[in-house]
C-alpha positions as CSV (number, residue, x, y, z in Angstrom):
1,M,129.4,65.9,43.4
2,K,128.6,69.5,43.2
3,K,129.1,71.6,46.4
4,L,126.1,72.6,48.5
5,A,126.1,75.4,51.1
6,F,123.6,75.2,54.0
7,V,122.9,78.8,54.9
8,T,120.5,80.1,57.6
9,G,119.3,83.7,57.6
10,A,119.7,84.0,53.9
11,T,116.7,86.2,53.2
12,S,118.5,89.4,54.1
13,G,121.7,91.0,55.4
14,I,124.8,89.1,55.9
15,G,123.1,85.7,55.4
16,L,121.9,86.7,51.9
17,A,125.3,88.2,51.0
18,V,127.0,85.0,52.0
19,A,124.6,82.9,50.1
20,K,125.0,85.2,47.0
21,K,128.8,84.9,47.3
22,F,128.6,81.1,47.3
23,A,126.1,81.1,44.5
24,S,128.5,83.3,42.4
25,M,131.1,80.6,42.9
26,G,128.7,78.0,41.4
27,I,127.8,76.4,44.8
28,N,124.2,75.2,45.2
29,I,122.3,76.7,48.2
30,A,120.0,75.3,50.8
31,F,118.6,78.2,52.8
32,N,116.1,79.6,55.1
33,G,115.3,83.0,56.7
34,K,112.7,85.0,58.4
35,A,110.6,85.8,55.4
36,Q,107.5,87.8,55.5
37,N,105.8,85.2,53.3
38,S,106.6,82.3,51.1
39,K,106.8,84.5,48.0
40,E,109.9,86.2,49.4
41,L,111.6,82.8,49.7
42,E,110.5,81.8,46.2
43,D,111.8,85.1,44.8
44,I,115.2,84.5,46.4
45,Q,115.2,81.0,45.0
46,K,114.4,82.4,41.6
47,L,117.2,84.9,41.9
48,F,119.7,82.1,42.6
49,G,118.5,80.1,39.5
50,D,118.2,83.1,37.1
51,Q,121.2,85.1,38.1
52,Y,123.7,82.5,39.3
53,K,122.4,79.4,37.4
54,I,122.5,77.2,40.4
55,D,120.1,74.9,42.2
56,S,118.6,75.9,45.5
57,F,116.3,74.6,48.1
58,Y,114.5,76.6,50.8
59,Q,112.5,75.8,53.9
60,D,110.6,78.2,56.1
61,A,112.2,77.1,59.5
62,D,112.9,79.0,62.7
63,V,116.5,77.7,63.4
64,S,116.3,79.1,67.0
65,K,114.0,76.1,67.6
66,R,116.1,73.0,67.6
67,E,113.3,70.7,66.2
68,Q,112.8,73.0,63.2
69,L,116.5,73.2,62.6
70,S,116.8,69.4,62.8
71,V,114.0,68.9,60.3
72,F,115.5,71.5,57.9
73,H,118.9,69.8,58.2
74,E,117.5,66.3,57.5
75,N,115.6,67.6,54.5
76,V,118.8,69.0,53.1
77,L,120.7,65.8,53.7
78,N,117.9,63.9,51.9
79,I,118.8,66.0,48.8
80,N,122.5,65.9,49.1
81,S,125.3,66.0,51.6
82,F,126.6,69.5,52.1
83,N,130.1,70.8,52.0
84,I,129.7,74.2,53.6
85,H,127.5,75.0,56.6
86,V,126.7,78.6,57.5
87,I,124.5,79.1,60.6
88,Q,124.0,82.2,62.7
89,K,126.5,84.0,60.5
90,T,129.4,81.7,61.6
91,I,131.1,79.6,59.0
92,V,132.0,76.0,59.7
93,Y,133.7,74.2,56.8
94,K,134.0,70.4,56.5
95,T,134.8,68.2,53.6
96,F,132.9,65.0,53.4
């Protein structure tokens, strides 16, 4: 099974840099961020596919709200279990 990183805050700054690093290692990305609009999220998803040749999934979710984070998390788990979880710029690694 291919690895999947669950990265919050991946539309800019450290979160985007972390997501790009995982993508450069061939790791698929499930991400969110505070985008100005859905096109920004779509553009980042396109970047992952075009530049890094990986699959990605995004959801416009405010992870400071537990319910939205839970929905995002469940949607990712419906796609695939994830191996790497990055949230609030803190890395937690677990092998399943």
